[in-house]
VEXDOVEX-140770 format. One record per atom (N, C-alpha, C): chain; x, y, z; residue number from 0; atom name. Coordinates in pm, whole numbers, plus 32768, in hexadecimal, padded with zeros to 4 digits. Layout:
N
NUTI  kette    px    py    pz   nr  atom
NUTI      A     X     Y     Z  NUM    CA
...
This chain:
118
NUTI  kette    px    py    pz   nr  atom
NUTI      A  8054  7F87  7FFF    0     N
NUTI      A  8002  8002  8000    0    CA
NUTI      A  8059  807F  7FFE    0     C
NUTI      A  804D  80CA  7F9F    1     N
NUTI      A  8097  8149  7F91    1    CA
NUTI      A  803C  81BA  7FBF    1     C
NUTI      A  8073  820D  801A    2     N
NUTI      A  8029  8286  8048    2    CA
NUTI      A  807D  82FC  8023    2     C
NUTI      A  803C  836A  8020    3     N
NUTI      A  8080  83E9  8006    3    CA
NUTI      A  80CF  841C  807F    3     C
NUTI      A  8123  847B  8067    4     N
NUTI      A  816F  84BA  80D5    4    CA
NUTI      A  810E  84F7  813B    4     C
NUTI      A  80A4  853A  8108    5     N
NUTI      A  8043  857A  815F    5    CA
NUTI      A  7FF7  850D  81B3    5     C
NUTI      A  7FD6  849F  8174    6     N
NUTI      A  7F95  8432  81BD    6    CA
NUTI      A  7FF0  83F5  8229    6     C
NUTI      A  806C  83EA  8206    7     N
NUTI      A  80CA  83AE  8269    7    CA
NUTI      A  80DF  840B  82E1    7     C
NUTI      A  80E8  848C  82C7    8     N
NUTI      A  80F2  84ED  8335    8    CA
NUTI      A  806E  84F1  838A    8     C
NUTI      A  8002  84E8  8349    9     N
NUTI      A  7F7F  84E3  838B    9    CA
NUTI      A  7F7C  8467  83E7    9     C
NUTI      A  7FA3  83F3  83B9   10     N
NUTI      A  7FA2  837A  840C   10    CA
NUTI      A  7FFE  838B  8484   10     C
NUTI      A  8071  83C2  8468   11     N
NUTI      A  80D4  83D4  84D9   11    CA
NUTI      A  8098  8437  853A   11     C
NUTI      A  805C  84A5  850A   12     N
NUTI      A  801D  8502  8568   12    CA
NUTI      A  7FB0  84C2  85BC   12     C
NUTI      A  7F58  8476  857D   13     N
NUTI      A  7EEA  8437  85CB   13    CA
NUTI      A  7F22  83D7  8632   13     C
NUTI      A  7F85  8387  860D   14     N
NUTI      A  7FBC  8323  8666   14    CA
NUTI      A  8005  836C  86DF   14     C
NUTI      A  804D  83D1  86C4   15     N
NUTI      A  8095  841E  872C   15    CA
NUTI      A  8034  8464  8787   15     C
NUTI      A  7FCD  84A0  8748   16     N
NUTI      A  7F68  84E7  879C   16    CA
NUTI      A  7F28  848A  87FE   16     C
NUTI      A  7EFD  8409  87CF   17     N
NUTI      A  7EC3  83AA  8827   17    CA
NUTI      A  7F29  8384  8895   17     C
NUTI      A  7FA5  8370  886E   18     N
NUTI      A  800A  8344  88C9   18    CA
NUTI      A  8021  83AA  893C   18     C
NUTI      A  8027  8426  8915   19     N
NUTI      A  8043  848B  8981   19    CA
NUTI      A  7FC9  84A4  89D7   19     C
NUTI      A  7F55  847F  89AA   20     N
NUTI      A  7EDD  8489  8A01   20    CA
NUTI      A  7ECF  8412  8A63   20     C
NUTI      A  7F1E  83AA  8A44   21     N
NUTI      A  7F19  832F  8A93   21    CA
NUTI      A  7F63  8344  8B1B   21     C
NUTI      A  7F4C  82F1  8B76   22     N
NUTI      A  7F89  82FA  8BF9   22    CA
NUTI      A  8020  82E5  8C01   22     C
NUTI      A  8053  829C  8B9C   23     N
NUTI      A  80E5  827F  8B99   23    CA
NUTI      A  8131  8301  8B71   23     C
NUTI      A  81AF  830A  8BA2   24     N
NUTI      A  81FA  837F  8B7B   24    CA
NUTI      A  8217  8379  8AE1   24     C
NUTI      A  8223  83F1  8AA2   25     N
NUTI      A  824A  83F2  8A16   25    CA
NUTI      A  82DE  83EF  8A0B   25     C
NUTI      A  830D  83B2  899D   26     N
NUTI      A  83A0  839A  8989   26    CA
NUTI      A  83D0  83FE  891C   26     C
NUTI      A  844D  841D  8920   27     N
NUTI      A  848D  846A  88BA   27    CA
NUTI      A  849B  8411  883A   27     C
NUTI      A  84BA  8451  87D0   28     N
NUTI      A  84C7  8405  8750   28    CA
NUTI      A  853E  839E  8765   28     C
NUTI      A  85A2  83C9  87A1   29     N
NUTI      A  8615  8372  87B5   29    CA
NUTI      A  85F3  82FA  880E   29     C
NUTI      A  85AC  8317  887F   30     N
NUTI      A  8585  82AA  88D1   30    CA
NUTI      A  8525  8245  888E   30     C
NUTI      A  84C8  827C  883C   31     N
NUTI      A  8470  8225  87F6   31    CA
NUTI      A  84B6  81D3  878D   31     C
NUTI      A  851A  820E  874A   32     N
NUTI      A  8565  81C8  86EA   32    CA
NUTI      A  85B1  8152  872A   32     C
NUTI      A  85EE  816B  87A0   33     N
NUTI      A  8634  8100  87E6   33    CA
NUTI      A  85D0  8095  8811   33     C
NUTI      A  855D  80BB  883E   34     N
NUTI      A  84F4  8052  8868   34    CA
NUTI      A  84D4  7FFD  87EE   34     C
NUTI      A  84B4  803D  877D   35     N
NUTI      A  848C  7FF5  8709   35    CA
NUTI      A  84F8  7F93  86D5   35     C
NUTI      A  8572  7FC1  86DF   36     N
NUTI      A  85E6  7F64  86B7   36    CA
NUTI      A  85F1  7EF4  871B   36     C
NUTI      A  85EF  7F12  8797   37     N
NUTI      A  8602  7EA1  8802   37    CA
NUTI      A  8593  7E3A  87F4   37     C
NUTI      A  8518  7E6E  87E0   38     N
NUTI      A  84A6  7E10  87DE   38    CA
NUTI      A  8488  7DD7  8756   38     C
NUTI      A  84C7  7E07  86EC   39     N
NUTI      A  84A7  7DCE  8669   39    CA
NUTI      A  8510  7D6C  863C   39     C
NUTI      A  8589  7D6E  867C   40     N
NUTI      A  85F0  7D14  8657   40    CA
NUTI      A  85D4  7C84  8684   40     C
NUTI      A  8603  7C26  8635   41     N
NUTI      A  85EC  7B95  8655   41    CA
NUTI      A  862A  7B74  86DC   41     C
NUTI      A  86A3  7BA2  86F1   42     N
NUTI      A  86EE  7B88  8773   42    CA
NUTI      A  86B4  7BE0  87DF   42     C
NUTI      A  8696  7BA5  8854   43     N
NUTI      A  8656  7BF2  88B7   43    CA
NUTI      A  86BD  7C49  8909   43     C
NUTI      A  873D  7C32  88F2   44     N
NUTI      A  87A3  7C81  892F   44    CA
NUTI      A  87F2  7CDA  88C6   44     C
NUTI      A  8802  7D54  88E3   45     N
NUTI      A  884A  7DAB  8882   45    CA
NUTI      A  88BE  7DEB  88CA   45     C
NUTI      A  892F  7DFE  8887   46     N
NUTI      A  89A2  7E40  88C4   46    CA
NUTI      A  898C  7ED7  88AC   46     C
NUTI      A  89B8  7F27  8913   47     N
NUTI      A  89B1  7FB3  8907   47    CA
NUTI      A  89FA  7FEB  8890   47     C
NUTI      A  8A70  7FB2  8877   48     N
NUTI      A  8ABF  7FE1  8804   48    CA
NUTI      A  8A7C  7FC4  877F   48     C
NUTI      A  8A32  7F53  8778   49     N
NUTI      A  89ED  7F32  86FE   49    CA
NUTI      A  8973  7F94  86E5   49     C
NUTI      A  8932  7FB1  874F   50     N
NUTI      A  88C5  8017  8743   50    CA
NUTI      A  88FA  80A0  870E   50     C
NUTI      A  896D  80C9  874B   51     N
NUTI      A  89A7  8148  8721   51    CA
NUTI      A  89CC  8142  868B   51     C
NUTI      A  8A06  80D0  865E   52     N
NUTI      A  8A2E  80C3  85D4   52    CA
NUTI      A  89B1  80C5  8575   52     C
NUTI      A  8948  807C  859F   53     N
NUTI      A  88CF  8077  854C   53    CA
NUTI      A  888E  80FE  853D   53     C
NUTI      A  8886  8148  85AC   54     N
NUTI      A  884F  81CF  85A0   54    CA
NUTI      A  88AB  823A  8571   54     C
NUTI      A  892C  821D  856B   55     N
NUTI      A  898B  8280  853A   55    CA
NUTI      A  89A9  82EE  859E   55     C
NUTI      A  89A0  82D1  861E   56     N
NUTI      A  89B3  8337  8687   56    CA
NUTI      A  8A18  82F8  86EE   56     C
NUTI      A  8A47  834F  8744   57     N
NUTI      A  8AAD  8327  87A2   57    CA
NUTI      A  8A79  82CA  8810   57     C
NUTI      A  8AD1  8282  884D   58     N
NUTI      A  8AAA  8228  88B8   58    CA
NUTI      A  8A7A  827E  8932   58     C
NUTI      A  8AB4  82EF  8954   59     N
NUTI      A  8A75  833E  89BD   59    CA
NUTI      A  89E8  8368  89A2   59     C
NUTI      A  89C9  8386  892B   60     N
NUTI      A  8940  83A5  8906   60    CA
NUTI      A  88E1  8332  8919   60     C
NUTI      A  8912  82C1  88F2   61     N
NUTI      A  88BB  8248  890B   61    CA
NUTI      A  88B2  822F  899F   61     C
NUTI      A  891B  8240  89EB   62     N
NUTI      A  8917  822C  8A7B   62    CA
NUTI      A  88B5  8287  8ABD   62     C
NUTI      A  88AC  8306  8A91   63     N
NUTI      A  884C  8361  8ACB   63    CA
NUTI      A  87BA  8337  8AB1   63     C
NUTI      A  87A3  8306  8A35   64     N
NUTI      A  871F  82DB  8A11   64    CA
NUTI      A  86FF  8259  8A63   64     C
NUTI      A  8760  8201  8A74   65     N
NUTI      A  874B  8185  8AC4   65    CA
NUTI      A  8735  81A4  8B59   65     C
NUTI      A  877A  8211  8B8C   66     N
NUTI      A  8764  8235  8C15   66    CA
NUTI      A  86CC  8253  8C2F   66     C
NUTI      A  8693  829F  8BD4   67     N
NUTI      A  8605  82C1  8BDE   67    CA
NUTI      A  85AA  8245  8BD1   67     C
NUTI      A  85C9  81F0  8B6D   68     N
NUTI      A  857A  817C  8B52   68    CA
NUTI      A  8585  811A  8BC5   68     C
NUTI      A  85F6  8110  8C01   69     N
NUTI      A  860C  80B8  8C77   69    CA
NUTI      A  85C0  80EE  8CEC   69     C
NUTI      A  85C6  8171  8D06   70     N
NUTI      A  8579  81AB  8D72   70    CA
NUTI      A  84E7  818E  8D65   70     C
NUTI      A  84B1  8191  8CEA   71     N
NUTI      A  8425  8176  8CD3   71    CA
NUTI      A  8405  80E2  8CDD   71     C
NUTI      A  8468  808E  8CDD   72     N
NUTI      A  8456  7FFF  8CE5   72    CA
NUTI      A  843D  7FBD  8C5E   72     C
NUTI      A  845C  8008  8BEF   73     N
NUTI      A  8444  7FD5  8B69   73    CA
NUTI      A  84B8  7F7B  8B39   73     C
NUTI      A  8528  7F88  8B6B   74     N
NUTI      A  859B  7F35  8B49   74    CA
NUTI      A  85EC  7F16  8BCB   74     C
NUTI      A  8649  7EB8  8BC3   75     N
NUTI      A  86A3  7E9D  8C33   75    CA
NUTI      A  872C  7E89  8BF5   75     C
NUTI      A  8793  7EB2  8C3A   76     N
NUTI      A  8819  7EA0  8C0B   76    CA
NUTI      A  8861  7E41  8C69   76     C
NUTI      A  88B9  7DF3  8C27   77     N
NUTI      A  890F  7D98  8C73   77    CA
NUTI      A  8992  7D89  8C34   77     C
NUTI      A  89FA  7D67  8C7B   78     N
NUTI      A  8A7F  7D57  8C42   78    CA
NUTI      A  8A80  7CE2  8BDB   78     C
NUTI      A  8ACD  7CEE  8B71   79     N
NUTI      A  8ADA  7C87  8B10   79    CA
NUTI      A  8B4A  7C28  8B49   79     C
NUTI      A  8B20  7BAA  8B6B   80     N
NUTI      A  8B7D  7B47  8B9E   80    CA
NUTI      A  8BF3  7B2B  8B41   80     C
NUTI      A  8BD8  7B36  8ABC   81     N
NUTI      A  8C43  7B14  8A5C   81    CA
NUTI      A  8CA5  7B8D  8A45   81     C
NUTI      A  8C7E  7C07  8A70   82     N
NUTI      A  8CD3  7C7B  8A5E   82    CA
NUTI      A  8CB6  7CD8  8AD4   82     C
NUTI      A  8D0C  7CD6  8B37   83     N
NUTI      A  8CFA  7D21  8BB2   83    CA
NUTI      A  8CE6  7DB7  8BA0   83     C
NUTI      A  8D10  7DED  8B2A   84     N
NUTI      A  8D07  7E7C  8B15   84    CA
NUTI      A  8C82  7EA2  8AD8   84     C
NUTI      A  8C35  7E3D  8AA7   85     N
NUTI      A  8BB7  7E5D  8A65   85    CA
NUTI      A  8B40  7E45  8AC1   85     C
NUTI      A  8AD6  7E91  8AA2   86     N
NUTI      A  8A5C  7E81  8AE6   86    CA
NUTI      A  89F3  7E4A  8A83   86     C
NUTI      A  899B  7DF7  8ABA   87     N
NUTI      A  892F  7DC5  8A68   87    CA
NUTI      A  88AB  7E07  8A92   87     C
NUTI      A  8855  7E1F  8A30   88     N
NUTI      A  87D3  7E58  8A45   88    CA
NUTI      A  8769  7DE7  8A33   88     C
NUTI      A  8717  7DD3  8A8F   89     N
NUTI      A  86B4  7D6C  8A7D   89    CA
NUTI      A  8622  7DA9  8A96   89     C
NUTI      A  85C5  7D5F  8A5B   90     N
NUTI      A  853A  7D84  8A61   90    CA
NUTI      A  84FC  7D67  8AEE   90     C
NUTI      A  8494  7DB0  8B07   91     N
NUTI      A  8449  7D9C  8B7F   91    CA
NUTI      A  83B7  7D90  8B61   91     C
NUTI      A  836A  7D54  8BB8   92     N
NUTI      A  82DB  7D4B  8BA1   92    CA
NUTI      A  8298  7DCE  8B96   92     C
NUTI      A  82C7  7E2B  8BEF   93     N
NUTI      A  828A  7EB4  8BE7   93    CA
NUTI      A  82A7  7EF6  8B64   93     C
NUTI      A  831B  7EE6  8B2C   94     N
NUTI      A  8342  7F1B  8AA9   94    CA
NUTI      A  82EC  7EDA  8A3A   94     C
NUTI      A  82D9  7E5D  8A45   95     N
NUTI      A  8281  7E14  89E0   95    CA
NUTI      A  81F7  7E4C  89E3   95     C
NUTI      A  81C1  7E61  8A5B   96     N
NUTI      A  813C  7E97  8A6B   96    CA
NUTI      A  8131  7F23  8A30   96     C
NUTI      A  8198  7F76  8A49   97     N
NUTI      A  819B  8002  8A15   97    CA
NUTI      A  8193  7FFF  897B   97     C
NUTI      A  81EB  7FAE  8940   98     N
NUTI      A  81EB  7FA9  88AA   98    CA
NUTI      A  8169  7F6D  886F   98     C
NUTI      A  8132  7F0E  88BA   99     N
NUTI      A  80B6  7ED3  8888   99    CA
NUTI      A  8046  7F3D  8888   99     C
NUTI      A  8044  7F8E  88F6  100     N
NUTI      A  7FE0  7FFA  88F5  100    CA
NUTI      A  7FF8  8062  888A  100     C
NUTI      A  807B  807F  8874  101     N
NUTI      A  809A  80DE  8809  101    CA
NUTI      A  8074  80A9  877F  101     C
NUTI      A  8083  8029  876C  102     N
NUTI      A  805C  7FEA  86EE  102    CA
NUTI      A  7FC1  7FF9  86DA  102     C
NUTI      A  7F77  7FEE  8749  103     N
NUTI      A  7EE5  8006  8741  103    CA
NUTI      A  7EC3  8094  8718  103     C
NUTI      A  7F16  80F6  8748  104     N
NUTI      A  7EFE  8183  8719  104    CA
NUTI      A  7F1D  8190  8680  104     C
NUTI      A  7F85  8148  8654  105     N
NUTI      A  7F9E  8151  85C4  105    CA
NUTI      A  7F31  810C  8578  105     C
NUTI      A  7EFC  809C  85A7  106     N
NUTI      A  7E8E  805B  855C  106    CA
NUTI      A  7E12  80B0  855B  106     C
NUTI      A  7DF7  80F3  85CD  107     N
NUTI      A  7D83  814C  85D5  107    CA
NUTI      A  7D95  81BD  8572  107     C
NUTI      A  7E0F  81EF  8567  108     N
NUTI      A  7E2B  825C  8504  108    CA
NUTI      A  7E18  822C  8474  108     C
NUTI      A  7E41  81B2  8458  109     N
NUTI      A  7E2B  817D  83D6  109    CA
NUTI      A  7D95  8171  83B6  109     C
NUTI      A  7D4B  8143  8418  110     N
NUTI      A  7CB7  8137  8406  110    CA
NUTI      A  7C7A  81BD  83EB  110     C
NUTI      A  7CA9  8224  843B  111     N
NUTI      A  7C73  82AE  8422  111    CA
NUTI      A  7C93  82DF  839C  111     C
NUTI      A  7D0C  82C6  836E  112     N
NUTI      A  7D31  82ED  82E8  112    CA
NUTI      A  7CDA  82B2  827B  112     C
NUTI      A  7CBE  8231  8289  113     N
NUTI      A  7C65  81F0  822E  113    CA
NUTI      A  7BD8  822B  8230  113     C
NUTI      A  7BA7  824E  82A3  114     N
NUTI      A  7B1D  8287  82B0  114    CA
NUTI      A  7B15  8318  827F  114     C
NUTI      A  7B85  835F  828D  115     N
NUTI      A  7B82  83EF  8270  115    CA
NUTI      A  7B8B  840D  81DA  115     C
NUTI      A  7BC9  83A8  8191  116     N
NUTI      A  7BDC  83C6  80FD  116    CA
NUTI      A  7C3D  8435  80EE  116     C
NUTI      A  7C98  8443  8153  117     N
NUTI      A  7CFE  84AC  8153  117    CA
NUTI      A  7D4B  84B6  80D1  117     C
């Protein structure tokens, strides 16, 4: 399904509007990108350095995003047993629930787009 730029922005606006009205805290774009990578990868554990490489940003930037996500209970960090210098990021049930709810906001936005004839 191909949608126009305007439709894509409309979907994003609707989903974000619902998300910020929800009881859960809203995330920055960087934090949301980290969440989507961590939860969409096949492997349930991600290295901080790999997240930084995938997003093309520094490890300290990833660490700041992870600090917030960990405070919220959306991810957990643990040392990498195979490399003592690396940290692994793992999923949590709370993070899974957050993204599941966000996916519902996206689906609702898709439904509204179809109804509106935007």
